ZADOMI-731089 format. One line per field, with one value per residue (C-alpha): x, y, z. Coordinates in Angstrom, 1 decimal. Example, Ala and Ser with C-alpha at 12.3 -4.5 7.8 and 13.67 -1.06 7.14 Angstrom:
REM residues 2
xx	(12.3_13.7)
yy	(-4.5_-1.1)
zz	(7.8_7.1)
This chain:
REM residues 325
xx	(0.0_2.8_4.7_1.5_0.8_4.4_4.2_1.0_2.6_5.6_3.5_1.4_4.5_6.0_2.7_2.6_6.2_5.5_2.5_4.5_7.3_4.9_2.7_4.9_5.3_1.5_0.8_3.2_2.3_-1.0_-2.8_-6.2_-8.9_-11.2_-11.0_-9.8_-11.8_-9.8_-12.0_-11.4_-12.5_-13.2_-15.4_-14.5_-12.2_-10.1_-6.5_-7.3_-9.4_-7.0_-4.1_-5.9_-6.9_-3.3_-2.2_-4.8_-3.5_0.1_-0.8_-2.6_0.1_3.0_1.1_1.6_-1.5_-2.9_-6.5_-8.1_-8.0_-11.4_-11.6_-14.8_-15.5_-17.1_-16.6_-19.9_-19.6_-16.0_-14.9_-17.2_-18.9_-15.5_-14.4_-17.6_-17.4_-13.9_-14.9_-17.7_-15.2_-13.2_-11.2_-11.8_-8.6_-9.9_-10.5_-7.9_-8.5_-6.8_-6.6_-6.0_-5.9_-9.7_-8.6_-7.9_-10.1_-13.4_-13.4_-12.3_-15.1_-17.9_-18.8_-19.0_-17.8_-14.4_-11.0_-8.3_-5.9_-7.9_-7.2_-4.2_-1.5_-0.3_1.8_2.4_3.2_3.8_3.1_1.2_1.5_-0.7_-0.6_-2.6_-4.3_-6.2_-7.7_-5.1_-7.3_-7.1_-4.9_-3.5_0.2_1.7_0.7_0.4_-2.0_-4.0_-4.3_-5.3_-8.0_-9.5_-9.6_-11.2_-13.9_-15.1_-15.9_-17.5_-14.3_-15.0_-12.5_-13.2_-12.2_-13.3_-15.7_-15.7_-13.2_-11.2_-7.7_-8.5_-10.6_-7.8_-5.3_-7.9_-8.2_-4.5_-4.5_-7.4_-5.5_-2.1_-3.3_-6.4_-8.6_-12.1_-13.4_-16.6_-15.6_-17.4_-17.2_-17.2_-17.2_-13.7_-10.6_-11.4_-14.6_-12.8_-10.3_-13.1_-15.0_-11.9_-11.4_-15.1_-15.0_-17.5_-14.9_-12.0_-9.2_-8.4_-5.6_-5.7_-3.0_-0.8_-2.1_-5.6_-4.8_-1.8_-3.8_-5.4_-2.0_-0.4_-3.3_-2.7_-6.0_-4.8_-2.0_0.0_0.6_2.5_3.3_2.7_6.0_9.4_11.1_9.9_8.0_10.0_7.2_6.5_10.1_9.0_6.4_7.7_6.9_5.0_8.2_10.2_7.5_7.9_5.0_5.5_2.8_3.5_0.9_1.1_-1.5_-0.6_-1.4_-1.5_-3.3_-4.8_-6.8_-9.5_-8.9_-8.0_-6.6_-4.5_-0.8_0.0_-2.5_-1.0_2.5_1.1_-0.4_2.7_4.9_2.6_2.9_6.6_7.0_4.7_6.8_9.9_8.1_9.3_5.8_5.3_8.7_8.1_4.6_5.8_8.4_5.9_3.0_5.0_4.5_7.2_7.6_8.0_7.4_6.5_4.9_4.0_4.5_6.2_3.3_0.8_2.9_2.9_-0.9_-1.3_1.1_-0.8_-4.1_-2.9_-1.6_-5.0_-6.9_-4.9_-5.6_-9.4_-9.4_-7.8_-10.3_-13.2_-11.7_-11.4_-15.0)
yy	(0.0_2.4_1.7_2.3_5.5_6.7_6.0_8.0_11.0_10.7_10.5_13.5_15.6_14.7_15.7_19.0_19.7_18.9_21.3_24.1_23.6_23.6_26.5_29.4_27.9_27.4_30.9_32.5_30.2_31.7_30.2_30.9_28.5_28.9_30.2_33.8_36.4_38.4_41.4_43.2_46.8_46.7_44.8_41.7_41.8_44.9_45.1_45.0_42.0_40.0_40.9_39.8_36.5_36.0_36.5_33.9_31.5_31.8_31.4_28.2_26.8_27.6_26.5_29.9_29.7_26.9_27.7_28.6_32.3_33.3_36.4_38.4_41.4_44.4_47.2_49.1_52.9_53.0_50.7_52.2_48.9_47.2_49.9_49.8_46.0_46.1_48.6_46.3_43.5_45.1_42.4_39.7_37.7_36.1_39.1_41.0_43.5_44.2_47.9_50.4_54.2_54.4_53.3_57.1_58.8_57.2_58.3_61.7_62.1_60.5_60.6_56.8_57.0_55.4_56.6_54.5_55.2_52.8_49.9_47.6_47.8_44.4_44.6_46.7_44.4_46.7_50.0_49.8_52.1_54.0_54.5_56.6_54.3_54.7_52.2_50.8_51.8_55.4_57.9_59.1_58.0_60.8_62.8_65.9_64.0_63.0_66.6_67.9_65.3_65.9_69.6_69.1_66.9_70.0_68.2_65.1_63.0_59.9_58.9_55.6_54.8_53.3_55.1_58.9_60.1_56.9_56.6_56.8_60.0_61.6_60.8_62.2_65.4_65.7_65.5_68.0_70.5_70.0_70.4_72.6_69.9_68.7_65.2_63.3_60.8_57.5_55.4_51.6_49.0_47.8_48.2_45.1_46.7_49.9_48.0_46.1_49.3_50.9_48.0_48.0_51.7_52.8_55.1_57.1_56.6_55.2_55.3_51.6_49.9_47.9_44.5_45.5_46.3_44.0_41.2_43.7_45.4_42.0_41.4_44.7_46.2_49.1_51.6_53.1_56.9_57.9_56.4_58.2_56.8_58.4_56.0_54.0_50.8_47.8_46.0_49.2_50.3_52.5_54.4_57.7_58.9_62.1_63.5_62.9_64.8_67.8_67.1_66.4_63.9_60.8_58.7_55.3_52.8_51.1_47.4_46.6_44.6_45.9_44.2_45.4_47.5_45.4_42.4_40.2_41.1_37.4_37.3_40.4_38.8_35.6_37.5_39.7_36.7_35.1_38.1_38.3_34.7_35.5_38.5_36.2_33.7_33.2_33.5_36.9_38.2_37.1_38.6_42.0_42.1_41.0_43.2_46.4_46.5_47.9_45.3_47.4_45.5_47.6_46.7_48.0_51.6_52.5_51.3_53.2_56.4_55.8_55.5_58.8_60.7_59.4_60.4_63.9_64.0_62.7_65.2_67.9_66.2_66.0_69.6_70.7_68.6_70.3_73.8_73.0_71.7)
zz	(0.0_1.0_-2.2_-4.3_-2.5_-2.9_-6.6_-6.9_-5.2_-7.5_-10.6_-9.4_-8.7_-12.1_-13.9_-12.0_-12.9_-16.5_-16.5_-14.9_-17.4_-20.4_-19.2_-20.4_-23.8_-24.2_-23.0_-25.5_-28.4_-29.5_-32.5_-34.0_-32.7_-35.7_-39.4_-39.7_-41.6_-44.1_-44.7_-48.0_-48.1_-51.8_-54.3_-56.3_-59.3_-58.5_-57.4_-53.7_-54.1_-56.3_-54.0_-50.9_-52.5_-53.6_-50.0_-48.9_-51.6_-50.5_-46.8_-47.6_-50.0_-47.6_-44.5_-42.9_-40.7_-38.6_-39.6_-42.9_-43.9_-45.4_-47.7_-47.3_-49.6_-47.8_-50.3_-49.7_-49.3_-50.6_-47.8_-45.1_-44.7_-43.9_-41.5_-39.5_-39.5_-38.1_-35.5_-34.3_-34.0_-31.1_-29.2_-31.9_-32.5_-35.6_-38.0_-40.1_-42.8_-46.1_-46.7_-49.4_-49.4_-48.8_-45.3_-44.8_-47.3_-46.4_-42.7_-43.9_-46.4_-44.4_-40.7_-40.1_-36.5_-37.2_-36.1_-37.8_-34.9_-32.8_-35.1_-34.6_-37.3_-38.5_-41.7_-44.8_-47.7_-50.6_-52.3_-55.6_-58.5_-60.9_-64.7_-67.1_-69.6_-72.9_-75.3_-77.7_-80.6_-79.6_-81.6_-78.2_-77.9_-75.7_-72.6_-74.9_-77.1_-74.1_-72.7_-76.1_-76.6_-73.1_-73.7_-77.1_-75.5_-73.5_-70.3_-71.9_-71.6_-69.5_-66.9_-65.3_-61.7_-58.4_-56.1_-55.8_-53.2_-53.6_-55.0_-58.7_-58.2_-56.3_-59.1_-61.6_-59.6_-59.6_-63.4_-63.7_-61.5_-63.1_-66.7_-66.4_-67.8_-66.9_-67.2_-66.3_-63.6_-63.9_-60.8_-60.8_-58.0_-58.7_-60.8_-62.8_-64.0_-64.9_-67.1_-68.9_-69.6_-71.0_-73.4_-74.2_-75.2_-72.5_-70.9_-72.5_-70.0_-66.6_-64.0_-63.1_-61.1_-63.4_-62.0_-63.0_-66.6_-67.3_-68.9_-71.3_-71.9_-72.8_-75.2_-76.9_-75.8_-73.7_-73.9_-71.0_-71.4_-68.3_-64.8_-61.5_-60.0_-59.3_-61.7_-64.8_-64.0_-65.1_-66.9_-68.9_-69.7_-72.6_-70.6_-69.2_-65.7_-65.1_-63.6_-66.8_-68.6_-66.3_-63.9_-60.2_-59.9_-57.8_-56.0_-54.2_-53.0_-49.8_-49.5_-45.8_-43.1_-39.8_-37.0_-34.6_-31.6_-28.5_-30.3_-28.0_-28.5_-28.9_-31.8_-33.3_-33.1_-34.8_-37.8_-38.1_-38.3_-40.8_-43.1_-42.5_-43.7_-46.7_-47.6_-47.8_-50.1_-53.6_-55.0_-53.4_-54.5_-58.1_-58.1_-57.0_-59.8_-62.5_-61.4_-60.7_-56.9_-54.6_-51.8_-48.6_-45.4_-42.3_-38.9_-35.5_-34.4_-37.6_-39.6_-37.4_-37.8_-41.6_-41.6_-39.6_-41.9_-45.0_-43.5_-43.1_-46.7_-48.0_-45.9_-47.9_-51.2_-50.5_-49.3_-52.6_-54.5_-52.8_-53.4_-57.1_-57.4)
């Protein structure tokens, strides 16, 4: 009896010691307990949607997450739907959101009760670029040709883009101010629709991201006129920048991820590491080169500071748009 009792005590002590040893590792090794929502603050088919779904695909193929990542489009109200949704998910460790520049502009334009400073920064993956496009059947081959054609149209020139107040409309406003031109801005739900309507002749020009128009460019359906980048885009080596042509017009689209307010720091660390591993993957590095994205990984306080700085810049852009209207 005594030996049996002693063995029980020894086993209990060993089990307790094992639990005490394992406890810190378990506490610090957070993993999602259910599928993770990847909210996309844009409609289907555009650059933001395609990129978010590419991220999801790489995460799955590379086994970067222990639970499935489920993309969900919430593009209503130029992303207001997604922003409100994320606000309502405070403290939820199983929701992340793919952002674009409407992350700043929508709360600035519309009182939706959202302050982006309350959200949790996770990772910036890249900066996307913008190009001025026309239909390949057009006679327009240079920026001078374009400006002349728009002026001749007398305000009836149709510039396609995503929702009013979003990135495409800001770039369009920059063009109007720089060249003293006037266009009719035609908003679509996503960049994919914009590219299709340019090819179909329903609009006269666009400022699509390269990834949104690349398929049509390779098929000889659209023509790039000028890039809104500091240097020429490698996949369009013959397309000059606005700067080369004497116009200081540069605009970037950030491709980042944020999380709700109050997310567990261990969960934030998990997702940050997931995206860090994604950024190092061969597929992502190849994609950024082929689709003219500038891979630029940023996290934590530095990313939040970037968001706040960009919000201020976009406030000035929107203000100048309103003054000119």
